C-alpha positions in Angstrom: 119.2 66.6 111.3 121.3 69.0 109.2 124.8 67.6 109.3 127.7 69.9 108.6 131.5 69.2 109.0 131.7 71.0 112.3 128.2 70.6 113.8 124.7 69.0 113.6 121.7 71.3 113.4 118.0 71.0 113.1 115.2 72.8 111.3 111.5 73.0 112.2 108.8 72.0 109.7 105.3 73.3 109.9 101.9 72.2 108.7 98.9 74.3 108.0 96.5 75.0 110.9 93.2 77.0 110.6 94.1 78.8 113.8 97.3 80.3 112.4 97.2 84.0 111.7 99.1 85.3 108.7 99.9 89.0 108.1 100.8 90.6 104.8 102.3 94.1 104.5 102.0 95.0 100.8 102.2 98.7 101.0 105.4 99.3 103.0 107.5 102.2 101.9 111.3 102.2 101.5 111.7 104.0 104.8 109.8 101.3 106.8 111.1 98.1 108.4 109.4 95.0 109.6 110.8 93.4 112.7 110.2 89.7 113.2 110.9 88.1 116.6 111.7 84.5 115.5 112.6 83.0 118.8 111.9 83.5 122.5 113.6 81.4 125.2 110.8 81.9 127.8 108.5 78.9 128.3 105.6 80.8 129.8 102.9 80.1 127.1 103.9 82.8 124.6 105.0 81.7 121.1 108.6 80.6 121.2 109.1 80.4 117.4 107.7 82.5 114.6 107.6 81.0 111.0 107.9 83.4 108.1 107.8 83.0 104.4 107.4 84.8 101.1 105.3 84.2 98.1 104.8 85.3 94.5 101.9 87.8 94.5 99.9 87.2 91.3 98.2 90.6 91.7 101.5 92.6 91.8 102.1 94.9 88.8 104.7 93.9 86.3 107.6 94.7 86.2 108.5 95.3 89.9 112.0 96.0 91.2 113.4 93.1 93.2 112.6 93.0 96.9 115.5 93.9 99.2 115.9 92.1 102.5 118.5 92.6 105.2 118.5 89.9 107.8 120.3 90.5 111.1 120.4 88.1 114.1 120.5 89.7 117.4 120.7 88.2 120.9 119.2 90.2 123.7 119.5 89.2 127.4 117.3 90.6 130.1 117.3 90.1 133.9 
């Protein structure tokens, strides 16, 4: 549990699995965006959660400008 003054939350922890598929998009341009659907409330067999991470790329040229990330949470409801 993650215990705060006003609520108690949870976080998922993952372990490695050979059947996981990881995607890497190293050549995105400044006018491209990557959309990650991190949660789905449906319980019909599709993935409900989507882990994501970052890593230090040892093959990246030095120096690189810092990565910019904008994270927005959106709720969408459908009939």
